[in-house]
LUMTIZA-334579 format. One record per residue (C-alpha): residue number from 1; residue in three letters; chain; x, y, z. Coordinates in steps of 0.2 Angstrom, whole numbers. Layout:
N
@nr = NUM	rest = ALA	kette = A	X = X	Y = Y	Z = Z
...
// end
This chain:
122
@nr = 1	rest = UNK	kette = A	X = 23	Y = 64	Z = 14
@nr = 2	rest = UNK	kette = A	X = 21	Y = 48	Z = 25
@nr = 3	rest = UNK	kette = A	X = 28	Y = 33	Z = 16
@nr = 4	rest = UNK	kette = A	X = 27	Y = 15	Z = 21
@nr = 5	rest = UNK	kette = A	X = 36	Y = 2	Z = 10
@nr = 6	rest = UNK	kette = A	X = 35	Y = -16	Z = 13
@nr = 7	rest = UNK	kette = A	X = 47	Y = -29	Z = 7
@nr = 8	rest = UNK	kette = A	X = 52	Y = -47	Z = 10
@nr = 9	rest = UNK	kette = A	X = 37	Y = -56	Z = 3
@nr = 10	rest = UNK	kette = A	X = 38	Y = -72	Z = -8
@nr = 11	rest = UNK	kette = A	X = 34	Y = -90	Z = -10
@nr = 12	rest = UNK	kette = A	X = 39	Y = -102	Z = 4
@nr = 13	rest = UNK	kette = A	X = 34	Y = -120	Z = 8
@nr = 14	rest = UNK	kette = A	X = 24	Y = -125	Z = 22
@nr = 15	rest = UNK	kette = A	X = 34	Y = -126	Z = 38
@nr = 16	rest = UNK	kette = A	X = 46	Y = -112	Z = 32
@nr = 17	rest = UNK	kette = A	X = 50	Y = -95	Z = 37
@nr = 18	rest = UNK	kette = A	X = 49	Y = -77	Z = 30
@nr = 19	rest = UNK	kette = A	X = 54	Y = -60	Z = 37
@nr = 20	rest = UNK	kette = A	X = 44	Y = -45	Z = 31
@nr = 21	rest = UNK	kette = A	X = 51	Y = -27	Z = 33
@nr = 22	rest = UNK	kette = A	X = 42	Y = -11	Z = 33
@nr = 23	rest = UNK	kette = A	X = 52	Y = 5	Z = 31
@nr = 24	rest = UNK	kette = A	X = 44	Y = 21	Z = 37
@nr = 25	rest = UNK	kette = A	X = 48	Y = 39	Z = 38
@nr = 26	rest = UNK	kette = A	X = 57	Y = 44	Z = 54
@nr = 27	rest = UNK	kette = A	X = 44	Y = 56	Z = 60
@nr = 28	rest = UNK	kette = A	X = 31	Y = 43	Z = 59
@nr = 29	rest = UNK	kette = A	X = 42	Y = 28	Z = 65
@nr = 30	rest = UNK	kette = A	X = 47	Y = 37	Z = 81
@nr = 31	rest = UNK	kette = A	X = 30	Y = 42	Z = 87
@nr = 32	rest = UNK	kette = A	X = 17	Y = 30	Z = 80
@nr = 33	rest = UNK	kette = A	X = 13	Y = 12	Z = 83
@nr = 34	rest = UNK	kette = A	X = 16	Y = 0	Z = 69
@nr = 35	rest = UNK	kette = A	X = 6	Y = -14	Z = 63
@nr = 36	rest = UNK	kette = A	X = 4	Y = -28	Z = 51
@nr = 37	rest = UNK	kette = A	X = -12	Y = -34	Z = 43
@nr = 38	rest = UNK	kette = A	X = -16	Y = -47	Z = 29
@nr = 39	rest = UNK	kette = A	X = -29	Y = -50	Z = 16
@nr = 40	rest = UNK	kette = A	X = -30	Y = -68	Z = 10
@nr = 41	rest = UNK	kette = A	X = -39	Y = -74	Z = -6
@nr = 42	rest = UNK	kette = A	X = -58	Y = -70	Z = -5
@nr = 43	rest = UNK	kette = A	X = -56	Y = -64	Z = 13
@nr = 44	rest = UNK	kette = A	X = -57	Y = -47	Z = 22
@nr = 45	rest = UNK	kette = A	X = -41	Y = -39	Z = 28
@nr = 46	rest = UNK	kette = A	X = -37	Y = -44	Z = 46
@nr = 47	rest = UNK	kette = A	X = -26	Y = -39	Z = 60
@nr = 48	rest = UNK	kette = A	X = -10	Y = -49	Z = 62
@nr = 49	rest = UNK	kette = A	X = 1	Y = -40	Z = 75
@nr = 50	rest = UNK	kette = A	X = 5	Y = -22	Z = 81
@nr = 51	rest = UNK	kette = A	X = 19	Y = -14	Z = 92
@nr = 52	rest = UNK	kette = A	X = 19	Y = 1	Z = 102
@nr = 53	rest = UNK	kette = A	X = 29	Y = 16	Z = 97
@nr = 54	rest = UNK	kette = A	X = 43	Y = 12	Z = 110
@nr = 55	rest = UNK	kette = A	X = 43	Y = -6	Z = 106
@nr = 56	rest = UNK	kette = A	X = 37	Y = -10	Z = 124
@nr = 57	rest = UNK	kette = A	X = 21	Y = -19	Z = 120
@nr = 58	rest = UNK	kette = A	X = 15	Y = -30	Z = 106
@nr = 59	rest = UNK	kette = A	X = -2	Y = -38	Z = 101
@nr = 60	rest = UNK	kette = A	X = -4	Y = -53	Z = 91
@nr = 61	rest = UNK	kette = A	X = -19	Y = -62	Z = 82
@nr = 62	rest = UNK	kette = A	X = -22	Y = -78	Z = 91
@nr = 63	rest = UNK	kette = A	X = -18	Y = -89	Z = 76
@nr = 64	rest = UNK	kette = A	X = 0	Y = -82	Z = 74
@nr = 65	rest = UNK	kette = A	X = 5	Y = -81	Z = 92
@nr = 66	rest = UNK	kette = A	X = 21	Y = -91	Z = 95
@nr = 67	rest = UNK	kette = A	X = 25	Y = -91	Z = 77
@nr = 68	rest = UNK	kette = A	X = 26	Y = -73	Z = 72
@nr = 69	rest = UNK	kette = A	X = 36	Y = -59	Z = 80
@nr = 70	rest = UNK	kette = A	X = 35	Y = -41	Z = 77
@nr = 71	rest = UNK	kette = A	X = 50	Y = -30	Z = 80
@nr = 72	rest = UNK	kette = A	X = 54	Y = -11	Z = 79
@nr = 73	rest = UNK	kette = A	X = 72	Y = -7	Z = 73
@nr = 74	rest = UNK	kette = A	X = 75	Y = 11	Z = 78
@nr = 75	rest = UNK	kette = A	X = 92	Y = 12	Z = 70
@nr = 76	rest = UNK	kette = A	X = 84	Y = 7	Z = 53
@nr = 77	rest = UNK	kette = A	X = 67	Y = 15	Z = 55
@nr = 78	rest = UNK	kette = A	X = 60	Y = -2	Z = 51
@nr = 79	rest = UNK	kette = A	X = 47	Y = -14	Z = 58
@nr = 80	rest = UNK	kette = A	X = 49	Y = -32	Z = 54
@nr = 81	rest = UNK	kette = A	X = 37	Y = -47	Z = 55
@nr = 82	rest = UNK	kette = A	X = 47	Y = -63	Z = 57
@nr = 83	rest = UNK	kette = A	X = 35	Y = -78	Z = 52
@nr = 84	rest = UNK	kette = A	X = 40	Y = -95	Z = 57
@nr = 85	rest = UNK	kette = A	X = 30	Y = -112	Z = 54
@nr = 86	rest = UNK	kette = A	X = 21	Y = -105	Z = 40
@nr = 87	rest = UNK	kette = A	X = 5	Y = -114	Z = 33
@nr = 88	rest = UNK	kette = A	X = -5	Y = -112	Z = 18
@nr = 89	rest = UNK	kette = A	X = -18	Y = -102	Z = 28
@nr = 90	rest = UNK	kette = A	X = -5	Y = -88	Z = 30
@nr = 91	rest = UNK	kette = A	X = -6	Y = -85	Z = 11
@nr = 92	rest = UNK	kette = A	X = -11	Y = -67	Z = 9
@nr = 93	rest = UNK	kette = A	X = -5	Y = -49	Z = 5
@nr = 94	rest = UNK	kette = A	X = 3	Y = -42	Z = 20
@nr = 95	rest = UNK	kette = A	X = 1	Y = -24	Z = 24
@nr = 96	rest = UNK	kette = A	X = 11	Y = -12	Z = 35
@nr = 97	rest = UNK	kette = A	X = 2	Y = 2	Z = 44
@nr = 98	rest = UNK	kette = A	X = 4	Y = 16	Z = 57
@nr = 99	rest = UNK	kette = A	X = -7	Y = 22	Z = 71
@nr = 100	rest = UNK	kette = A	X = -6	Y = 35	Z = 84
@nr = 101	rest = UNK	kette = A	X = -9	Y = 21	Z = 97
@nr = 102	rest = UNK	kette = A	X = -6	Y = 3	Z = 98
@nr = 103	rest = UNK	kette = A	X = -22	Y = -6	Z = 92
@nr = 104	rest = UNK	kette = A	X = -29	Y = -21	Z = 84
@nr = 105	rest = UNK	kette = A	X = -42	Y = -11	Z = 75
@nr = 106	rest = UNK	kette = A	X = -40	Y = -7	Z = 57
@nr = 107	rest = UNK	kette = A	X = -49	Y = 9	Z = 58
@nr = 108	rest = UNK	kette = A	X = -36	Y = 16	Z = 70
@nr = 109	rest = UNK	kette = A	X = -22	Y = 14	Z = 57
@nr = 110	rest = UNK	kette = A	X = -20	Y = 31	Z = 47
@nr = 111	rest = UNK	kette = A	X = -6	Y = 26	Z = 35
@nr = 112	rest = UNK	kette = A	X = -4	Y = 11	Z = 25
@nr = 113	rest = UNK	kette = A	X = 9	Y = 3	Z = 13
@nr = 114	rest = UNK	kette = A	X = 5	Y = -5	Z = -4
@nr = 115	rest = UNK	kette = A	X = 7	Y = -23	Z = 3
@nr = 116	rest = UNK	kette = A	X = 18	Y = -38	Z = -1
@nr = 117	rest = UNK	kette = A	X = 12	Y = -55	Z = -6
@nr = 118	rest = UNK	kette = A	X = 16	Y = -70	Z = 4
@nr = 119	rest = UNK	kette = A	X = 12	Y = -87	Z = -3
@nr = 120	rest = UNK	kette = A	X = 14	Y = -103	Z = 7
@nr = 121	rest = UNK	kette = A	X = 13	Y = -119	Z = -4
@nr = 122	rest = UNK	kette = A	X = 8	Y = -136	Z = 4
// end
């Protein structure tokens, strides 16, 4: 059974940083692209970042470029999302997901975690 488990959410002040982690089963982590999506209050879920199975290519949403970094840690079967210079617009539930190929499209992601809440206070 595929499991994706996010951790690292919390409350942070504007301008601060957080690092989210997503642990995945080895068979998925070694072959699938991994991604992060988020859903803010009253909003639809949106793409944040994704990384190819080998870590050699990453995509970012324009609003997070230069602030967020996605990384695959093969030794730990974990993908992280390091978020810097956070602002209240980043407040959302963040979801980890896995897809056969790197993509920005939600429909391409087959497996999903439960989500972790990130709240940025002004």
